[in-house]
ZADO-1210 file (C-alpha; in nm, 4 decimals, padded with zeros to 6 digits):
<atoms>
<atom x="00.4456" y="-00.9010" z="-00.6046" code="UNK" pos="1"/>
<atom x="00.2833" y="-00.7453" z="-00.3012" code="UNK" pos="2"/>
<atom x="00.5001" y="-00.5932" z="-00.0340" code="UNK" pos="3"/>
<atom x="00.4091" y="-00.4768" z="00.3147" code="UNK" pos="4"/>
<atom x="00.5890" y="-00.1669" z="00.4303" code="UNK" pos="5"/>
<atom x="00.5231" y="00.0359" z="00.7414" code="UNK" pos="6"/>
<atom x="00.6616" y="00.3118" z="00.9564" code="UNK" pos="7"/>
<atom x="00.8108" y="00.2325" z="01.2959" code="UNK" pos="8"/>
<atom x="00.7943" y="00.4665" z="01.5943" code="UNK" pos="9"/>
<atom x="01.0997" y="00.5797" z="01.7795" code="UNK" pos="10"/>
<atom x="01.1563" y="00.4668" z="02.0421" code="UNK" pos="11"/>
<atom x="00.7969" y="00.3943" z="02.1428" code="UNK" pos="12"/>
<atom x="00.5826" y="00.4530" z="02.4465" code="UNK" pos="13"/>
<atom x="00.5943" y="00.2407" z="02.7566" code="UNK" pos="14"/>
<atom x="00.3065" y="-00.0035" z="02.7095" code="UNK" pos="15"/>
<atom x="00.2026" y="-00.2516" z="02.9740" code="UNK" pos="16"/>
<atom x="00.0984" y="-00.5965" z="02.8668" code="UNK" pos="17"/>
<atom x="-00.0629" y="-00.8975" z="03.0302" code="UNK" pos="18"/>
<atom x="00.1423" y="-01.0791" z="03.2910" code="UNK" pos="19"/>
<atom x="00.1869" y="-01.3878" z="03.0700" code="UNK" pos="20"/>
<atom x="00.3134" y="-01.7135" z="03.2218" code="UNK" pos="21"/>
<atom x="00.6222" y="-01.7064" z="03.0034" code="UNK" pos="22"/>
<atom x="00.8510" y="-02.0000" z="03.0805" code="UNK" pos="23"/>
<atom x="00.6099" y="-02.1677" z="03.3242" code="UNK" pos="24"/>
<atom x="00.4823" y="-02.5257" z="03.3491" code="UNK" pos="25"/>
<atom x="00.5610" y="-02.7181" z="03.0282" code="UNK" pos="26"/>
<atom x="00.7870" y="-02.4355" z="02.9126" code="UNK" pos="27"/>
<atom x="01.1218" y="-02.2873" z="03.0059" code="UNK" pos="28"/>
<atom x="01.2849" y="-01.9576" z="02.9240" code="UNK" pos="29"/>
<atom x="01.5294" y="-01.9261" z="02.6357" code="UNK" pos="30"/>
<atom x="01.8856" y="-01.9099" z="02.7719" code="UNK" pos="31"/>
<atom x="01.9076" y="-01.5540" z="02.6395" code="UNK" pos="32"/>
<atom x="01.7498" y="-01.3551" z="02.3536" code="UNK" pos="33"/>
<atom x="01.8493" y="-01.4774" z="02.0078" code="UNK" pos="34"/>
<atom x="01.7808" y="-01.3731" z="01.6492" code="UNK" pos="35"/>
<atom x="01.4995" y="-01.5653" z="01.4759" code="UNK" pos="36"/>
<atom x="01.5900" y="-01.7970" z="01.1878" code="UNK" pos="37"/>
<atom x="01.2597" y="-01.9700" z="01.1018" code="UNK" pos="38"/>
<atom x="00.8915" y="-01.8786" z="01.1417" code="UNK" pos="39"/>
<atom x="00.6350" y="-02.1612" z="01.1559" code="UNK" pos="40"/>
<atom x="00.2568" y="-02.1230" z="01.1817" code="UNK" pos="41"/>
<atom x="00.1217" y="-02.4786" z="01.1460" code="UNK" pos="42"/>
<atom x="-00.2493" y="-02.3923" z="01.1279" code="UNK" pos="43"/>
<atom x="-00.2034" y="-02.1900" z="00.8068" code="UNK" pos="44"/>
<atom x="00.0825" y="-02.3912" z="00.6565" code="UNK" pos="45"/>
<atom x="00.3381" y="-02.1124" z="00.6973" code="UNK" pos="46"/>
<atom x="00.7056" y="-02.2091" z="00.7247" code="UNK" pos="47"/>
<atom x="00.9588" y="-01.9501" z="00.6187" code="UNK" pos="48"/>
<atom x="01.3216" y="-01.8515" z="00.6741" code="UNK" pos="49"/>
<atom x="01.3602" y="-01.5294" z="00.8719" code="UNK" pos="50"/>
<atom x="01.5953" y="-01.2640" z="00.7318" code="UNK" pos="51"/>
<atom x="01.7122" y="-00.9639" z="00.9401" code="UNK" pos="52"/>
<atom x="01.5922" y="-00.6354" z="00.7845" code="UNK" pos="53"/>
<atom x="01.6348" y="-00.2663" z="00.8639" code="UNK" pos="54"/>
<atom x="01.4207" y="00.0407" z="00.8071" code="UNK" pos="55"/>
<atom x="01.5303" y="00.2669" z="00.5211" code="UNK" pos="56"/>
<atom x="01.6268" y="00.6358" z="00.5454" code="UNK" pos="57"/>
<atom x="01.2561" y="00.7283" z="00.5535" code="UNK" pos="58"/>
<atom x="01.1906" y="00.4871" z="00.8412" code="UNK" pos="59"/>
<atom x="01.0018" y="00.2496" z="00.6129" code="UNK" pos="60"/>
<atom x="01.0352" y="-00.1242" z="00.6603" code="UNK" pos="61"/>
<atom x="01.0088" y="-00.3607" z="00.3611" code="UNK" pos="62"/>
<atom x="00.9991" y="-00.7417" z="00.3682" code="UNK" pos="63"/>
<atom x="01.2749" y="-00.9417" z="00.1960" code="UNK" pos="64"/>
<atom x="01.2650" y="-00.9414" z="-00.1867" code="UNK" pos="65"/>
<atom x="01.2037" y="-01.3166" z="-00.1877" code="UNK" pos="66"/>
<atom x="00.8285" y="-01.3697" z="-00.1327" code="UNK" pos="67"/>
<atom x="00.9028" y="-01.6995" z="00.0440" code="UNK" pos="68"/>
<atom x="01.1010" y="-01.5316" z="00.3213" code="UNK" pos="69"/>
<atom x="00.9920" y="-01.3118" z="00.6114" code="UNK" pos="70"/>
<atom x="01.1835" y="-01.0262" z="00.7662" code="UNK" pos="71"/>
<atom x="01.2622" y="-00.9606" z="01.1317" code="UNK" pos="72"/>
<atom x="01.3138" y="-00.5919" z="01.2075" code="UNK" pos="73"/>
<atom x="01.6548" y="-00.5680" z="01.3754" code="UNK" pos="74"/>
<atom x="01.5347" y="-00.2631" z="01.5655" code="UNK" pos="75"/>
<atom x="01.2796" y="-00.4802" z="01.7470" code="UNK" pos="76"/>
<atom x="01.3266" y="-00.7231" z="02.0350" code="UNK" pos="77"/>
<atom x="01.4883" y="-01.0614" z="01.9777" code="UNK" pos="78"/>
<atom x="01.2814" y="-01.3710" z="02.0586" code="UNK" pos="79"/>
<atom x="01.3409" y="-01.4609" z="02.4206" code="UNK" pos="80"/>
<atom x="01.3493" y="-01.0977" z="02.5337" code="UNK" pos="81"/>
<atom x="01.1391" y="-01.0206" z="02.8392" code="UNK" pos="82"/>
<atom x="01.0424" y="-00.6767" z="02.7131" code="UNK" pos="83"/>
<atom x="00.9689" y="-00.4979" z="02.3863" code="UNK" pos="84"/>
<atom x="00.8042" y="-00.6374" z="02.0739" code="UNK" pos="85"/>
<atom x="00.9398" y="-00.8803" z="01.8149" code="UNK" pos="86"/>
<atom x="00.8292" y="-00.7626" z="01.4689" code="UNK" pos="87"/>
<atom x="00.8184" y="-00.9970" z="01.1677" code="UNK" pos="88"/>
<atom x="00.6703" y="-00.9020" z="00.8293" code="UNK" pos="89"/>
<atom x="00.6197" y="-01.0807" z="00.4984" code="UNK" pos="90"/>
<atom x="00.4602" y="-01.0707" z="00.1546" code="UNK" pos="91"/>
<atom x="00.1110" y="-01.1308" z="00.0221" code="UNK" pos="92"/>
<atom x="00.0862" y="-01.2212" z="-00.3495" code="UNK" pos="93"/>
<atom x="-00.2495" y="-01.2183" z="-00.5319" code="UNK" pos="94"/>
<atom x="-00.1585" y="-01.5078" z="-00.7636" code="UNK" pos="95"/>
<atom x="-00.0466" y="-01.7272" z="-00.4740" code="UNK" pos="96"/>
<atom x="00.2865" y="-01.8098" z="-00.3194" code="UNK" pos="97"/>
<atom x="00.3188" y="-01.5136" z="-00.0853" code="UNK" pos="98"/>
<atom x="00.4523" y="-01.6350" z="00.2464" code="UNK" pos="99"/>
<atom x="00.1834" y="-01.4535" z="00.4462" code="UNK" pos="100"/>
<atom x="-00.1082" y="-01.5023" z="00.2052" code="UNK" pos="101"/>
<atom x="-00.3074" y="-01.6847" z="00.4720" code="UNK" pos="102"/>
<atom x="-00.2254" y="-01.4683" z="00.7732" code="UNK" pos="103"/>
<atom x="-00.5850" y="-01.3429" z="00.7868" code="UNK" pos="104"/>
<atom x="-00.7052" y="-01.7005" z="00.8446" code="UNK" pos="105"/>
<atom x="-00.5236" y="-01.7205" z="01.1765" code="UNK" pos="106"/>
<atom x="-00.7404" y="-01.7262" z="01.4886" code="UNK" pos="107"/>
<atom x="-00.6682" y="-01.6370" z="01.8520" code="UNK" pos="108"/>
<atom x="-00.5291" y="-01.9410" z="02.0294" code="UNK" pos="109"/>
<atom x="-00.3298" y="-02.0618" z="01.7273" code="UNK" pos="110"/>
<atom x="00.0262" y="-02.1711" z="01.7957" code="UNK" pos="111"/>
<atom x="00.3213" y="-01.9901" z="01.6381" code="UNK" pos="112"/>
<atom x="00.6806" y="-02.1144" z="01.6508" code="UNK" pos="113"/>
<atom x="00.9964" y="-01.9090" z="01.6103" code="UNK" pos="114"/>
<atom x="01.3196" y="-02.1008" z="01.5740" code="UNK" pos="115"/>
<atom x="01.6478" y="-01.9544" z="01.7002" code="UNK" pos="116"/>
<atom x="01.9998" y="-02.0934" z="01.7385" code="UNK" pos="117"/>
<atom x="01.9205" y="-02.1544" z="02.1071" code="UNK" pos="118"/>
<atom x="01.5836" y="-02.3256" z="02.0729" code="UNK" pos="119"/>
<atom x="01.2297" y="-02.2992" z="01.9372" code="UNK" pos="120"/>
<atom x="01.0053" y="-02.0481" z="02.1134" code="UNK" pos="121"/>
<atom x="00.6319" y="-02.1103" z="02.1082" code="UNK" pos="122"/>
<atom x="00.3761" y="-01.8298" z="02.1077" code="UNK" pos="123"/>
<atom x="-00.0024" y="-01.8239" z="02.1260" code="UNK" pos="124"/>
<atom x="-00.1923" y="-01.5822" z="01.8996" code="UNK" pos="125"/>
<atom x="-00.4083" y="-01.3463" z="02.1037" code="UNK" pos="126"/>
<atom x="-00.5490" y="-01.1071" z="01.8437" code="UNK" pos="127"/>
<atom x="-00.5878" y="-01.0925" z="01.4630" code="UNK" pos="128"/>
<atom x="-00.7150" y="-00.7673" z="01.3128" code="UNK" pos="129"/>
<atom x="-00.6870" y="-00.5102" z="01.0333" code="UNK" pos="130"/>
<atom x="-00.5826" y="-00.1454" z="01.0527" code="UNK" pos="131"/>
<atom x="-00.6049" y="00.1046" z="00.7692" code="UNK" pos="132"/>
<atom x="-00.2945" y="00.3130" z="00.7047" code="UNK" pos="133"/>
<atom x="-00.4294" y="00.6080" z="00.9114" code="UNK" pos="134"/>
<atom x="-00.5220" y="00.3710" z="01.1962" code="UNK" pos="135"/>
<atom x="-00.1812" y="00.2070" z="01.1838" code="UNK" pos="136"/>
<atom x="-00.0087" y="00.5454" z="01.2007" code="UNK" pos="137"/>
<atom x="-00.2256" y="00.6438" z="01.4984" code="UNK" pos="138"/>
<atom x="-00.1400" y="00.3229" z="01.6867" code="UNK" pos="139"/>
<atom x="00.2234" y="00.2923" z="01.5733" code="UNK" pos="140"/>
<atom x="00.3700" y="00.3095" z="01.9241" code="UNK" pos="141"/>
<atom x="00.1310" y="00.0443" z="02.0502" code="UNK" pos="142"/>
<atom x="00.2099" y="-00.1840" z="01.7550" code="UNK" pos="143"/>
<atom x="00.5845" y="-00.1394" z="01.7184" code="UNK" pos="144"/>
<atom x="00.7165" y="00.0485" z="02.0238" code="UNK" pos="145"/>
<atom x="01.0031" y="-00.1205" z="02.2086" code="UNK" pos="146"/>
<atom x="00.9248" y="-00.0117" z="02.5646" code="UNK" pos="147"/>
<atom x="00.6462" y="-00.2624" z="02.6174" code="UNK" pos="148"/>
<atom x="00.6695" y="-00.4134" z="02.9649" code="UNK" pos="149"/>
<atom x="00.6099" y="-00.7722" z="02.8500" code="UNK" pos="150"/>
<atom x="00.7439" y="-00.9103" z="02.5235" code="UNK" pos="151"/>
<atom x="00.5033" y="-00.9786" z="02.2382" code="UNK" pos="152"/>
<atom x="00.5369" y="-01.1142" z="01.8838" code="UNK" pos="153"/>
<atom x="00.3843" y="-00.8974" z="01.6100" code="UNK" pos="154"/>
<atom x="00.3254" y="-01.0349" z="01.2573" code="UNK" pos="155"/>
<atom x="00.2306" y="-00.7946" z="00.9766" code="UNK" pos="156"/>
<atom x="00.1345" y="-00.8208" z="00.6097" code="UNK" pos="157"/>
<atom x="-00.0660" y="-00.6035" z="00.3704" code="UNK" pos="158"/>
<atom x="-00.4295" y="-00.6222" z="00.2563" code="UNK" pos="159"/>
<atom x="-00.7042" y="-00.4033" z="00.1103" code="UNK" pos="160"/>
<atom x="-00.5914" y="-00.3791" z="-00.2549" code="UNK" pos="161"/>
<atom x="-00.7802" y="-00.1042" z="-00.4404" code="UNK" pos="162"/>
<atom x="-00.6339" y="-00.1631" z="-00.7852" code="UNK" pos="163"/>
<atom x="-00.3519" y="00.0847" z="-00.7328" code="UNK" pos="164"/>
<atom x="-00.2398" y="00.0509" z="-00.3707" code="UNK" pos="165"/>
<atom x="-00.2812" y="-00.1409" z="-00.0489" code="UNK" pos="166"/>
<atom x="-00.4835" y="00.0482" z="00.2075" code="UNK" pos="167"/>
<atom x="-00.4507" y="-00.1715" z="00.5153" code="UNK" pos="168"/>
<atom x="-00.2439" y="-00.4224" z="00.7114" code="UNK" pos="169"/>
<atom x="-00.3326" y="-00.7516" z="00.8770" code="UNK" pos="170"/>
<atom x="-00.1738" y="-00.7618" z="01.2228" code="UNK" pos="171"/>
<atom x="-00.1328" y="-01.0552" z="01.4604" code="UNK" pos="172"/>
<atom x="-00.0374" y="-01.0292" z="01.8270" code="UNK" pos="173"/>
<atom x="00.1031" y="-01.3356" z="02.0035" code="UNK" pos="174"/>
<atom x="00.2220" y="-01.3852" z="02.3605" code="UNK" pos="175"/>
<atom x="00.5320" y="-01.5987" z="02.4336" code="UNK" pos="176"/>
<atom x="00.4889" y="-01.9327" z="02.6094" code="UNK" pos="177"/>
<atom x="00.8552" y="-02.0342" z="02.6050" code="UNK" pos="178"/>
<atom x="01.0605" y="-02.3329" z="02.4931" code="UNK" pos="179"/>
<atom x="00.8995" y="-02.6731" z="02.5459" code="UNK" pos="180"/>
<atom x="01.0808" y="-02.8668" z="02.8183" code="UNK" pos="181"/>
<atom x="01.0203" y="-03.1846" z="02.6150" code="UNK" pos="182"/>
<atom x="01.1270" y="-03.0880" z="02.2650" code="UNK" pos="183"/>
<atom x="00.9466" y="-03.1858" z="01.9465" code="UNK" pos="184"/>
<atom x="01.0220" y="-03.1299" z="01.5805" code="UNK" pos="185"/>
<atom x="00.9248" y="-02.7701" z="01.4874" code="UNK" pos="186"/>
<atom x="00.6031" y="-02.7470" z="01.2902" code="UNK" pos="187"/>
<atom x="00.4541" y="-03.0775" z="01.4068" code="UNK" pos="188"/>
<atom x="00.1466" y="-02.9070" z="01.5506" code="UNK" pos="189"/>
<atom x="-00.1502" y="-03.0053" z="01.3264" code="UNK" pos="190"/>
<atom x="-00.1812" y="-02.7662" z="01.0351" code="UNK" pos="191"/>
<atom x="-00.3289" y="-02.7472" z="00.6887" code="UNK" pos="192"/>
<atom x="-00.2197" y="-02.7103" z="00.3280" code="UNK" pos="193"/>
<atom x="-00.1899" y="-02.3396" z="00.2437" code="UNK" pos="194"/>
<atom x="-00.4409" y="-02.2024" z="-00.0071" code="UNK" pos="195"/>
<atom x="-00.3228" y="-02.0532" z="-00.3363" code="UNK" pos="196"/>
<atom x="-00.4845" y="-01.7132" z="-00.2945" code="UNK" pos="197"/>
<atom x="-00.4764" y="-01.4622" z="-00.0073" code="UNK" pos="198"/>
<atom x="-00.7083" y="-01.5140" z="00.2881" code="UNK" pos="199"/>
<atom x="-00.9988" y="-01.2930" z="00.3726" code="UNK" pos="200"/>
<atom x="-00.9103" y="-00.9900" z="00.5811" code="UNK" pos="201"/>
<atom x="-01.0258" y="-01.0370" z="00.9408" code="UNK" pos="202"/>
<atom x="-01.3021" y="-00.7927" z="01.0364" code="UNK" pos="203"/>
<atom x="-01.2856" y="-00.6138" z="00.6985" code="UNK" pos="204"/>
<atom x="-01.4318" y="-00.8543" z="00.4395" code="UNK" pos="205"/>
<atom x="-01.2504" y="-00.9795" z="00.1289" code="UNK" pos="206"/>
<atom x="-00.9863" y="-00.8297" z="-00.0974" code="UNK" pos="207"/>
<atom x="-00.9652" y="-00.8325" z="-00.4765" code="UNK" pos="208"/>
<atom x="-00.5864" y="-00.8339" z="-00.4619" code="UNK" pos="209"/>
<atom x="-00.3472" y="-00.7672" z="-00.7495" code="UNK" pos="210"/>
<atom x="00.0256" y="-00.6966" z="-00.7503" code="UNK" pos="211"/>
<atom x="00.1090" y="-00.3759" z="-00.5708" code="UNK" pos="212"/>
<atom x="00.3133" y="-00.2166" z="-00.2960" code="UNK" pos="213"/>
<atom x="00.2165" y="-00.0475" z="00.0270" code="UNK" pos="214"/>
<atom x="00.4988" y="00.1255" z="00.2122" code="UNK" pos="215"/>
<atom x="00.4467" y="00.1087" z="00.5889" code="UNK" pos="216"/>
<atom x="00.6040" y="00.3766" z="00.8021" code="UNK" pos="217"/>
<atom x="00.7690" y="00.2279" z="01.1111" code="UNK" pos="218"/>
<atom x="00.8779" y="00.5590" z="01.2585" code="UNK" pos="219"/>
<atom x="00.7170" y="00.9026" z="01.2301" code="UNK" pos="220"/>
<atom x="00.8609" y="01.1060" z="00.9461" code="UNK" pos="221"/>
<atom x="01.0670" y="01.4061" z="01.0436" code="UNK" pos="222"/>
</atoms>
């Protein structure tokens, strides 16, 4: 089983984001921020329950033990927040079945849905990329900091298996669009059947992945 773990900054730098048209046109705002319960990415066949998770004593965040679930960091913004970043992470499994095995196949413009008790928020992917562990540590505030002016969804899983450890993370940024004014069943956006093995890493080539574990620091160590 492959687990993504990463260190989260505290409390993060103030980072400006694009002035997205959140809640405009076909969309409305969520009544108020609410915890996520289901993550759906139709284009890669991802549909997974969302479990609240916390960083450990060393500020390391680990996905849920069940490889079919994803974890929402409770220290990050709730969906529907106007500010901060909403962080969700999940597993990659070399033999297939990892909930985020195909995250690297996602492309900018892809739709992402996050279900809450108050409605289903839609997001549009804006960037899919890979950072090595040193790069991730260098950009930790940008990736996970909670003082971002405009809310953003951040999805993270691991990649870059060397035979003994994971060296990198696949990261997806997505901007919120809002809740559709005319509702539809979540996950009805055209998608595809998920592949059995992990996707290629965007911008970094392929991975010969085997079971392993990469802790990811979400906050600088003391």
